[in-house]
Structures are given as C-alpha cells and as structure tokens.
C-alpha positions as CSV (number, residue, x, y, z in Angstrom):
1,M,-51.2,-134.5,-89.5
2,R,-49.7,-137.2,-91.8
3,F,-51.4,-137.6,-95.2
4,L,-51.5,-141.0,-96.8
5,P,-50.8,-142.0,-100.4
6,G,-54.0,-141.9,-102.5
7,Q,-55.7,-139.4,-100.1
8,E,-57.6,-136.5,-101.8
9,V,-56.4,-133.1,-100.6
10,E,-56.3,-129.5,-101.5
11,I,-53.1,-127.5,-102.0
12,A,-52.7,-123.8,-101.1
13,S,-51.1,-121.9,-103.9
14,K,-48.1,-119.8,-103.0
15,E,-47.8,-118.1,-106.5
16,E,-48.3,-114.4,-106.8
17,G,-51.8,-113.7,-108.1
18,F,-53.0,-117.1,-106.9
19,L,-52.6,-116.6,-103.1
20,G,-55.6,-117.8,-101.2
21,S,-56.7,-120.3,-103.8
22,Y,-56.7,-124.1,-103.3
23,Y,-56.3,-126.9,-105.9
24,A,-57.5,-130.5,-105.7
25,A,-54.7,-133.1,-105.6
26,I,-53.9,-136.6,-104.6
27,I,-51.1,-137.5,-102.3
28,V,-48.6,-139.6,-104.2
29,T,-46.1,-140.2,-101.4
30,Y,-44.6,-138.8,-98.2
31,I,-41.0,-137.7,-98.9
32,E,-39.6,-136.6,-95.5
33,N,-39.5,-133.6,-93.2
34,E,-43.2,-132.9,-93.8
35,F,-42.8,-132.8,-97.6
36,Y,-45.1,-134.7,-100.0
37,L,-45.3,-135.4,-103.7
38,V,-48.7,-134.6,-105.0
39,Q,-50.5,-134.9,-108.3
40,Y,-53.0,-132.3,-109.2
41,K,-56.4,-133.3,-110.5
42,E,-57.0,-130.4,-112.8
43,L,-53.6,-128.6,-113.2
44,L,-51.5,-129.9,-116.1
45,K,-47.7,-129.9,-116.8
46,E,-46.6,-126.9,-118.9
47,D,-46.6,-129.1,-122.1
48,E,-50.1,-130.3,-121.1
49,S,-48.8,-133.9,-121.5
50,G,-50.4,-135.0,-118.2
51,P,-51.3,-134.0,-114.6
52,L,-48.9,-131.7,-112.8
53,R,-46.9,-133.3,-110.0
54,E,-45.2,-131.2,-107.4
55,V,-43.4,-131.4,-104.1
56,V,-45.2,-129.4,-101.4
57,Q,-44.9,-128.8,-97.7
58,G,-47.4,-130.3,-95.3
59,V,-48.4,-126.9,-94.1
60,D,-49.8,-126.1,-97.5
61,I,-52.0,-129.2,-97.6
62,R,-55.4,-129.6,-96.1
63,P,-58.0,-132.5,-96.5
64,T,-60.8,-132.0,-98.9
65,P,-63.6,-130.2,-97.1
66,P,-66.6,-132.4,-96.3
67,A,-69.3,-132.1,-98.9
68,K,-72.3,-132.8,-96.7
69,S,-71.2,-132.1,-93.1
70,F,-72.3,-128.4,-93.3
71,P,-75.3,-128.2,-95.6
72,M,-76.7,-124.9,-96.8
73,A,-80.3,-125.6,-95.9
74,A,-81.7,-122.4,-97.4
75,G,-79.2,-122.2,-100.2
76,F,-76.7,-119.3,-100.7
77,T,-77.6,-115.8,-99.9
78,V,-76.0,-112.3,-100.1
79,L,-73.1,-111.8,-97.6
80,D,-72.4,-115.6,-97.4
81,R,-68.7,-116.5,-97.5
82,V,-68.2,-119.1,-100.2
83,D,-65.5,-120.8,-102.2
84,A,-66.0,-120.5,-105.9
85,L,-64.5,-122.8,-108.5
86,Y,-62.5,-120.5,-110.9
87,N,-59.4,-121.2,-113.0
88,D,-59.3,-124.8,-111.8
89,G,-59.1,-123.8,-108.1
90,W,-61.3,-122.8,-105.2
91,W,-61.2,-119.1,-104.3
92,T,-62.7,-117.5,-101.2
93,G,-65.1,-114.6,-101.7
94,M,-68.4,-113.1,-100.5
95,I,-71.7,-113.1,-102.3
96,T,-72.6,-109.5,-103.0
97,G,-75.7,-110.0,-105.2
98,K,-77.5,-112.0,-107.9
99,E,-77.7,-111.8,-111.7
100,G,-80.6,-114.0,-112.7
101,S,-79.9,-117.5,-111.3
102,R,-76.2,-116.7,-110.8
103,F,-74.5,-115.3,-107.7
104,V,-72.1,-112.4,-107.9
105,V,-69.0,-113.1,-105.7
106,H,-66.5,-110.4,-104.7
107,F,-62.9,-111.5,-104.2
108,E,-61.2,-109.2,-101.7
109,D,-57.6,-110.0,-102.7
110,S,-58.1,-109.1,-106.4
111,G,-61.1,-106.8,-106.1
112,E,-62.9,-108.8,-108.9
113,E,-66.6,-109.6,-109.0
114,L,-67.6,-112.6,-111.0
115,A,-70.9,-114.5,-111.3
116,F,-71.2,-118.2,-110.5
117,S,-74.0,-120.8,-110.4
118,D,-74.7,-122.5,-107.1
119,S,-73.0,-125.7,-108.5
120,E,-69.7,-123.8,-108.9
121,M,-69.7,-122.7,-105.2
122,R,-69.5,-124.4,-101.8
123,M,-69.8,-123.0,-98.3
124,H,-66.5,-121.6,-97.0
125,L,-64.9,-123.6,-94.3
126,E,-61.6,-123.0,-92.5
127,W,-59.2,-125.8,-91.6
128,I,-58.1,-124.9,-88.1
129,N,-56.4,-127.2,-85.6
130,R,-57.4,-130.2,-87.7
131,N,-61.1,-129.3,-87.7
132,W,-63.4,-127.7,-90.3
133,I,-64.9,-124.5,-89.0
134,A,-67.9,-122.9,-90.7
135,T,-67.5,-119.2,-91.3
136,T,-70.2,-118.7,-93.9
137,R,-72.1,-115.7,-92.9
138,R,-70.5,-112.4,-92.1
139,R,-71.9,-110.7,-89.1
140,I,-72.8,-107.1,-89.6
141,L,-73.4,-104.9,-86.5
142,L,-75.7,-102.0,-87.2
143,P,-75.5,-99.0,-85.0
144,Q,-78.0,-98.8,-82.2
145,K,-80.5,-95.9,-82.3
146,D,-80.4,-93.6,-79.3
147,S,-83.6,-93.6,-77.3
C-alpha cells in the first residue's frame, strides 16, 4: 500500500519499552524502497523546537483507524480489548475493571494497570491485509459441567 503526502497515519514504535504502541503522524513524502518521511503530530524533537520528523519503513505504517466504522453501541465493558491514549501514543490493553467513571486497563507487555476515561480509549482494531478487523471482546470458554 502506498501512502500519500498529507495522509494521516499511525507509526508503530520499534523502541524498547514502547513496542506495541502507535503514534499519530502525517506522511511528508515517499522516499524510495518503501521508506517514508513522516512528521509526528504529538512527538517533538529532542530540543522541543518542533514536531519530530523521522524516516520509517512502510511496514511500520498503518492508516488511522476509522473512528465511526465500528461503533461501541453499549460503550466499553470489562474484557474489551481497547487502545488507550498514553504518553502521546495508542497502547493496546484489556479493560479489567472500573474505578468510578474511569476504566482500568491492563497492558500485557508491561504488566501495568492504568485508569482511563472513555474519551481516552478507542475500540481495538487490527490492520490485517489492508483491512481493519475488530477484535474487541476476548472470548472466554468456561468448562462444561458434566451431566
């Protein structure tokens, strides 16, 4: 898939401690051999003088997930897989509980549990074969009782 200049995308982090997170960016230009120059929306240069620009491989880029194509009709609930906005990026986790109006999200990679409002979360979608696939609810199989 070729991304176009000006297109809003998300970039997968390859840095240790940030694996599995995605950061909003805009395609600046296609370079060659499936490399792109991108400009991050939230990440800044080290000296904080402006938005960070970086060359990334096409395999680390995905389109921005659709906001309204997969609505959460009943809202979020325990065991939903969600992306939570944390440290300027989207991190995948599972809702494990509620604290007042906030949802507790467990992040498997780090083992952390943090609380988020519903406005800081979105339904988790996977970008597979150029399609967004909903994988929100984890299926739990309970053992059958012997009759």
